[in-house]
N, C-alpha and C positions, 0 to 999 in steps of 0.2 A: 647332670650326668654328662660325662665326657668319655664314652667308651673308646677303646682302641680296637678297631676292626682291622684284622689282618688277613692277607691272602698269600699263601705260599704257592706260587705258580709252578715251581719245580717238584712239588710233592705229588706222590701217587695217592689216589683216593681222596679223602677229605682235605680240602685246601683252605677253607674259610674258618675263622674264629669270629663269632658274632656275640658279644656280651650285652647283657642288659643289667641295670643296677640302679642303686639309689645313693644319693649323697647328701651331706649336711654341711652347711657353711655358717660360720659364726665370726663376727668381727669383735675383737677384744682389744683392750688398751694395755700395752706392755710398756711401762715407762711413759715417755712422751709420744711414742708412735703407735698408731693403730696397726693391728696385725689381723689379717684375714686367715682363718684356719678352716680348711676344707678337708673332709673325709669322705671316701667313696668306696663302696663294695660292689663288685660286678660278678655276675654268674654268666658263663658262656653257654647259651642255649644250643649253639652250633659250634663244635670244636673238633679238631683232629684227634683221632683215637690214639696216636702215637705219643702224645705228651700226657703223662699222668697228672700233672699239676695244672693243666690248661683250663680247668673249669672255673676256678675262683681267682679273683684278683682284688687286692685291697690297696688303696693309696691314701696318703695324708700329705696335704700341701700346707706350707706356711708362707704367706706373702706379706712382706712388710710394705705398708702403704706410706709413701713419703709425700708429704704435702708439697705443692708447687712453690710455696713461698720460701722453701729451703734453698732453691737454686736461684 
């Protein structure tokens, strides 16, 4: 889990967004290179009331792992 905790110091009222969530990571082979695929879903337990979409957040990461012997 890698939540994005944010604070809006200039806002009136609720200023903090505090998410909790779960993620899954899987290493797969695509061609000759391994690829790390990571998916995560977060729910903001504390959130500003002025943003209607501020409760849920979803992310997908694709990271190509390059072996050191290539360089």
